[in-house]
N, C-alpha and C positions, 0 to 999 in steps of 0.2 A: 776511816774504820779503825777500830781498836782491838787489841788483844786483851781479853779478860784473864786475870790470874785469880783463880779461886783460892781463898785463904780460909782455913778452918783450924781449930785447935790441933796442935801436934803435927802440922804440915812439915814436911821435910825441907828445910831451907836449902841444903846442898843440892837437892834435885832441881831446884829452880835457878841455881847460880849461873850456869852457862846460858840457859834459856833467856834469862833477864838481860844478860850481857849481849847476846845476839840481837834481841829485840831493840836494845838501846843503840847498838852499832847500826842497825838497819832503820833507825828513826821511826820505829813502830810505836804508836801511842799505846800506853798500858793503862788498864783500869784494874785496880785490885778490888775484888768482890768478896764480901763476907756473907755469912748466913744471916747476920743481923748487923747492927751498928756497933757492937762491942769490939774492943780490941781483941786480937788473936795472938796467942803465944805458940810459936813453932816448937818442934821437938827439941831443938837445941837452946830454946829460951828466948829467941828473937821475938820482940813484941812489935806487932804491926797493927795499924789502924786502917782497915779497908776504906777505899774512897767511895764505895757504894755497896749496896746489898743485892741479893738475888731478886728482891722485890722491886728495887729502884732502877737497876740497870736496864737500858733499852737493848734487848737482844739483837735488834736490827742494826745496831751500831757496832756489833762485834763481828770481826772476820775470823776470830779464833778464840777458843777457850782452853786454858791450860789447867789441868788438874794434877797437883802434886800428890805424891804418896804421903803416908804418915806411919808412925810406929804402931798405931792401933786404929785402923780405919773403921773398926766395928762401932765406934761411938757415933758414926753417921748412918747406921743401918736403918734408922726410922725417919730420916729427914726427907719426907715425901715432897716437900716444896723444892728441895734441892734436885731431886730426880726429875721433877716436872721442869725445872729451869734448864737442866741439861738437855732434855728432850726438845725444848723450845729452841735452844741454840742449834742443835742438830737439824731441826726442821727448817732453820734459816739457811741451811747449806754452808754453815761455817765449819772451819777446821776445828776438830776437838782432839786434844793431845793429853793423854793420861799416862803417868809413869808410876812404876813400882806397884803399890797396892791400889792406886786410884782407878784402874780399870774395874774394880769392884763397883765404883759409882756408876760407871757405864752399864755394867750388868744390871744394877738395881734400876737404872733408867730404861731397861729393855733395849739397849743399843747393840748388844753383842750377838744377838740372834741373826743379824744380817751382816756382820763384819768379822773378819779374821782379826785376832788380837793376841797379845802376850800379856803376862802379868807376873809380878814377883812372888807368886805363891806356888808351892809344890802341888802335884796332882792330889795328894791327900788333903791338903788345905783347901783346894778348890772344891773337892768333893764334900768336905765337911761344911764349908760355907754354903754350898748348895744353890748358888745363883748363876754360875758360869755355864755357858753353852760349850761343852767340851769339844763338839764337832768343829768349832771355829777356832779353837786354841792352837797356836803355833809356838813351839818351843824355840824361840829366837830372841836375840837381844832387843830388837826393834821390829815392829810390824806396822806397815802402812797399808791401809785398805781404803781406797777412795780418799775422803777427807778426814779419816780417823788415823791417828798415830798413837801407838801404845809401845811402852818400853819397860824393861826391867830396870830397877833403880840404879844398879851399878853402871848403866850405860847413859848416865845423865849428860855426858858431853855429846855423845852421838845424838841423843834425843834433842838437845838444843840446836845442834847443827841441822839435823833433818827438819826440824820445825821451821827454822829460818829459811831453808830451801823451799819448803812447802808454801811459805808465805811470800816467796820470791823477793826476799830482802837482800840488800847489798851489804854484805858483811865479810870479814876475813875469817874463814873457818880455821886457818892455820894458827890463829891467835890462841886457840885452845889446845894445841898439841905441843 
């Protein structure tokens, strides 16, 4: 089984740093997934070429999908195929982990009506965006509900460690402290 790392323009590289390290320490196979075959430029300018796309990847081979936040997630608001892909991963009973602004993608995929979550938006921003189920919002650094993990961006170290534990990987969490 593999962990899919979704990459899209302006993804936050630092939010993935500990997660990628934990996955590597735990010998977890990683598949980077793009919306298409084009290279992706992160918010700090890191250029990445995904190994597959949301149309190519076999969701049955994923035990986890990681969704990084980005500086302006609004550019993904109309990516219907992306939301369908996320729903497929959830339906396969895989872990889905979203940090910072990325729970927006879970909301657009209709996954937050049945899960408690957190997100890096204020109440006013959540109200303005209009896709969040406020009844399930928890004001906490990280929220785990079943196989869904959400976190605020500043807690990227805890996010990576919690994800490694959810995946039952063998890694040294003290490495990041």
